[in-house]
C-alpha positions as CSV (number, residue, x, y, z in Angstrom):
1,X,-8.8,9.2,-11.8
2,X,-12.1,7.4,-11.1
3,X,-13.0,5.1,-8.3
4,X,-15.3,2.3,-9.3
5,X,-17.0,0.2,-6.5
6,X,-18.7,-3.2,-6.5
7,X,-19.5,-5.8,-3.9
8,X,-19.0,-9.5,-3.7
9,X,-21.5,-9.9,-0.9
10,X,-24.5,-11.9,-2.3
11,X,-27.1,-9.7,-0.7
12,X,-25.6,-6.4,-1.7
13,X,-27.2,-4.1,-4.2
14,X,-25.9,-0.6,-4.9
15,X,-23.4,0.7,-2.4
16,X,-24.5,3.6,-0.3
17,X,-21.6,6.0,0.2
18,X,-20.8,7.3,3.6
19,X,-22.6,10.6,4.4
20,X,-19.5,12.5,5.3
21,X,-15.7,12.0,5.3
22,X,-14.4,10.0,8.2
23,X,-11.9,7.3,9.1
24,X,-14.4,4.4,8.9
25,X,-17.2,4.9,6.3
26,X,-20.2,2.6,6.2
27,X,-19.7,1.7,2.5
28,X,-17.1,2.3,-0.2
29,X,-14.8,5.3,0.3
30,X,-16.0,8.5,-1.3
31,X,-14.0,11.3,-2.8
32,X,-14.6,13.2,0.5
33,X,-13.2,10.3,2.5
34,X,-10.1,10.3,0.3
35,X,-9.6,14.0,0.6
36,X,-10.1,13.8,4.4
37,X,-7.5,11.0,4.6
38,X,-4.9,13.2,2.9
39,X,-5.8,16.2,5.1
40,X,-5.4,14.1,8.2
41,X,-2.0,12.7,7.0
42,X,-0.7,16.3,6.4
43,X,-2.0,17.5,9.8
44,X,-0.5,14.6,11.7
45,X,2.7,13.8,9.8
46,X,2.6,10.1,10.7
47,X,5.8,8.4,11.8
48,X,6.2,5.4,9.4
49,X,8.6,2.6,10.3
50,X,9.9,1.0,7.2
51,X,11.5,-2.4,7.3
52,X,12.1,-2.5,3.6
53,X,14.6,-3.6,1.0
54,X,17.9,-1.9,0.7
55,X,17.4,-1.1,-3.0
56,X,14.5,1.2,-2.5
57,X,15.3,3.0,0.8
58,X,16.2,6.4,-0.6
59,X,13.1,6.7,-2.8
60,X,10.8,5.3,0.0
61,X,12.2,7.9,2.5
62,X,12.1,10.9,0.1
63,X,8.6,9.9,-1.1
64,X,7.2,9.8,2.4
65,X,8.8,13.1,3.2
66,X,7.3,14.6,0.0
67,X,3.9,13.3,0.9
68,X,4.0,14.8,4.4
69,X,4.9,11.8,6.5
70,X,8.0,11.1,8.6
71,X,10.0,8.0,7.5
72,X,12.2,5.9,9.8
73,X,14.2,3.0,8.5
74,X,14.4,1.1,11.8
75,X,15.0,-2.5,10.9
76,X,17.6,-3.6,13.5
77,X,16.7,-6.3,16.0
78,X,16.2,-4.9,19.5
79,X,15.3,-1.6,18.0
80,X,12.5,-2.6,15.6
81,X,10.1,-3.7,18.3
82,X,10.3,-0.7,20.5
83,X,10.0,1.6,17.6
84,X,6.9,-0.2,16.2
85,X,5.2,0.6,19.5
86,X,5.5,4.4,18.9
87,X,5.2,4.5,15.2
88,X,1.9,5.5,13.4
89,X,2.2,2.8,10.9
90,X,4.7,0.0,9.9
91,X,5.7,-1.3,6.5
92,X,7.1,-4.9,6.2
93,X,8.6,-5.2,2.7
94,X,10.3,-8.5,1.9
95,X,12.4,-7.3,-1.0
96,X,15.8,-8.2,0.6
97,X,15.0,-10.3,3.7
98,X,18.4,-11.0,5.2
99,X,18.6,-12.8,8.5
100,X,18.8,-9.9,10.8
101,X,16.0,-8.0,9.0
102,X,13.7,-11.1,9.2
103,X,14.3,-11.2,13.0
104,X,13.6,-7.4,13.1
105,X,10.4,-8.0,11.1
106,X,9.0,-10.6,13.4
107,X,9.9,-8.3,16.4
108,X,8.2,-5.3,14.8
109,X,5.1,-7.2,13.9
110,X,4.7,-8.6,17.5
111,X,5.1,-5.1,19.0
112,X,2.7,-3.6,16.5
113,X,0.1,-6.2,17.4
114,X,0.5,-5.5,21.1
115,X,0.4,-1.7,20.6
116,X,-2.4,-1.6,18.0
117,X,-0.1,-0.1,15.4
118,X,-1.4,-0.8,11.9
119,X,1.1,-2.6,9.7
120,X,1.4,-3.4,6.0
121,X,2.8,-6.6,4.4
122,X,4.4,-6.2,1.0
123,X,5.3,-9.8,-0.1
124,X,7.9,-8.8,-2.7
125,X,8.8,-11.6,-5.2
126,X,7.3,-14.5,-3.3
127,X,6.5,-17.7,-4.9
128,X,9.5,-19.5,-6.2
129,X,12.0,-18.0,-3.7
130,X,11.9,-20.1,-0.5
131,X,13.1,-17.8,2.2
132,X,10.8,-14.9,1.6
133,X,7.9,-17.1,0.6
134,X,8.0,-18.9,4.0
135,X,8.4,-15.7,5.8
136,X,5.4,-14.2,4.0
137,X,3.3,-17.2,4.8
138,X,4.2,-16.8,8.5
139,X,3.6,-13.1,8.7
140,X,0.3,-13.1,6.9
141,X,-1.1,-15.2,9.7
142,X,-0.3,-12.3,12.1
143,X,-3.2,-10.4,10.4
144,X,-1.7,-7.3,8.7
145,X,-4.0,-4.3,8.4
146,X,-3.2,-4.3,4.7
147,X,-1.5,-6.7,2.3
148,X,-0.2,-5.0,-0.8
149,X,1.3,-6.8,-3.8
150,X,1.1,-7.4,-7.5
151,X,-1.3,-10.0,-8.9
152,X,1.3,-12.8,-8.8
153,X,2.4,-12.0,-5.3
154,X,-1.1,-12.0,-4.0
155,X,-2.0,-15.2,-5.6
156,X,1.2,-16.9,-4.3
157,X,0.5,-15.7,-0.8
158,X,-3.0,-17.1,-0.9
159,X,-1.7,-20.4,-2.2
160,X,-3.3,-20.0,-5.6
161,X,-0.3,-19.3,-7.7
162,X,3.4,-19.8,-8.0
163,X,4.6,-16.3,-8.2
164,X,5.7,-14.0,-10.9
165,X,8.9,-13.2,-12.8
166,X,11.0,-11.8,-10.0
167,X,9.3,-8.6,-8.9
168,X,7.2,-8.5,-12.1
169,X,3.7,-9.9,-12.2
170,X,3.0,-12.8,-14.5
171,X,-0.8,-12.4,-13.9
172,X,-3.3,-9.7,-14.4
173,X,-5.3,-8.0,-11.6
174,X,-8.6,-9.7,-12.5
175,X,-7.0,-13.2,-12.1
176,X,-6.0,-12.2,-8.5
177,X,-9.5,-11.3,-7.3
178,X,-10.3,-14.7,-5.7
179,X,-7.0,-14.7,-4.0
180,X,-7.4,-11.1,-2.7
181,X,-10.8,-11.9,-1.3
182,X,-9.6,-15.0,0.4
183,X,-6.6,-13.2,2.0
184,X,-8.9,-10.3,3.2
185,X,-11.2,-12.8,4.8
186,X,-8.3,-14.6,6.4
187,X,-6.6,-11.5,7.8
188,X,-9.7,-9.5,8.6
189,X,-8.0,-6.6,6.8
190,X,-7.6,-5.2,3.3
191,X,-5.7,-6.4,0.2
192,X,-4.4,-4.2,-2.5
193,X,-3.6,-5.8,-5.9
194,X,-1.5,-3.4,-8.0
195,X,-1.6,-3.0,-11.7
196,X,-2.8,-0.6,-14.4
197,X,-6.0,-0.5,-12.4
198,X,-5.4,-1.2,-8.7
199,X,-7.9,-3.4,-6.9
200,X,-8.6,-2.8,-3.2
201,X,-10.9,-5.2,-1.3
202,X,-11.8,-6.0,2.3
203,X,-13.4,-9.2,1.1
204,X,-16.8,-7.7,0.7
205,X,-16.3,-4.3,-1.0
206,X,-14.1,-4.0,-4.1
207,X,-12.7,-0.6,-5.2
208,X,-10.9,-0.2,-8.5
209,X,-8.6,2.7,-8.8
210,X,-7.2,3.5,-12.3
211,X,-4.3,5.9,-12.7
212,X,-0.5,5.9,-12.3
213,X,1.9,6.0,-15.3
214,X,3.9,3.4,-17.2
215,X,7.2,4.9,-16.0
216,X,6.5,3.7,-12.5
217,X,7.5,0.2,-13.7
218,X,10.9,1.6,-14.9
219,X,11.9,3.2,-11.5
220,X,13.3,1.0,-8.9
221,X,11.0,1.2,-5.9
222,X,8.0,2.6,-7.5
223,X,5.8,-0.1,-6.2
224,X,7.6,-0.4,-2.9
225,X,7.0,3.3,-2.2
226,X,3.3,2.7,-2.6
227,X,3.4,0.2,0.3
228,X,5.0,2.8,2.4
229,X,2.3,5.3,1.4
230,X,-0.4,2.8,2.4
231,X,1.3,2.6,5.9
232,X,1.3,6.3,6.2
233,X,-2.3,6.6,5.4
234,X,-3.1,3.7,7.7
235,X,-1.8,5.7,10.7
236,X,-4.8,7.9,10.6
237,X,-7.5,6.2,8.6
238,X,-9.2,2.8,8.6
239,X,-7.6,0.2,6.3
240,X,-10.1,0.4,3.5
241,X,-10.0,4.2,3.3
242,X,-6.2,4.2,3.8
243,X,-5.5,1.7,1.1
244,X,-7.9,3.4,-1.4
245,X,-6.6,6.9,-0.6
246,X,-3.0,5.7,-1.0
247,X,-3.6,4.2,-4.4
248,X,-5.7,7.2,-5.6
249,X,-3.4,10.0,-4.5
250,X,-0.2,8.1,-5.4
251,X,-1.7,7.3,-8.8
252,X,-2.6,10.9,-9.3
253,X,0.9,12.0,-8.4
254,X,2.4,9.6,-10.8
255,X,0.1,10.6,-13.6
256,X,0.9,14.3,-13.0
257,X,4.6,13.5,-13.0
258,X,4.3,11.8,-16.4
259,X,2.7,14.9,-17.8
260,X,5.5,17.2,-16.6
261,X,7.6,18.7,-19.4
262,X,11.0,17.0,-19.4
263,X,9.8,14.0,-17.4
264,X,10.1,11.6,-20.4
265,X,12.6,9.1,-18.9
266,X,12.9,7.2,-15.6
267,X,15.3,9.6,-14.0
268,X,13.4,12.8,-14.5
269,X,10.1,11.0,-13.8
270,X,11.4,9.9,-10.4
271,X,12.2,13.4,-9.4
272,X,8.9,14.7,-10.8
273,X,7.0,12.1,-8.8
274,X,8.6,13.4,-5.6
275,X,7.5,17.0,-6.6
276,X,4.0,15.8,-7.4
277,X,3.6,14.0,-4.1
278,X,4.4,17.2,-2.3
279,X,2.0,19.2,-4.5
280,X,-1.0,17.0,-3.7
281,X,-3.8,19.1,-2.2
282,X,-6.8,17.7,-0.3
283,X,-8.9,20.6,-1.7
284,X,-8.2,19.5,-5.2
285,X,-8.9,15.8,-5.6
286,X,-7.8,13.9,-8.6
287,X,-9.9,14.3,-11.8
288,X,-13.0,12.0,-11.5
289,X,-13.1,12.0,-7.7
290,X,-14.8,15.3,-7.3
């Protein structure tokens, strides 16, 4: 897996990498930054509050545990806010936004803002569906640390597209670049556009992370788990490093799962993905990062 960097800033030339791993590099994240991010996650075992959709909770919880984080599916009003204050990171995933969960999401975001807890917005299937689209438009104004979505979701959130085909994107990653830049500028955070090559941008720097495996699209929750992984990394690393590290390490685990003997179908692949998340080693970065 290689990481390709570029800059949209008109005065930028080549990007100077940070001198050493750390939570807030001066330029694009380096392989050392990504290794350091995984090492910190494993050392700290971040507590990740997941306000996520009912379809993906088991894979999300098991994936976080395999990675080395501690998941907590606390999405009940009057509990979501207090928990967000003590969590390391918060995921707000709009996959099944019933009324009580929408209330809990607003409560958790308010508490996260007040406590300085980084939170991730995953605007699942927004565009044509009115309830989640309105909620996403409301929440993005609360300045999430990271927005993570496919190209159609990111474009719809920025007001530059009408959404995809349910949870599937109808647009490619390149088409979403202007929307991603606009959202990053609006939130002051980072935007991840997922696809065959993930795009991560803070509005100035752009990082492209190829990897993953086609079977991710045939496992319910494969994309939603990535949002939770971003929240886990955000608990101990600055947003650009966290988002890049999440894409790189998750993509590496998925690629390795696809190579496992016997992991030729969605069911065996999902199990292999959990095993490969657990097997990630900061001392052995993905191919192309060393």
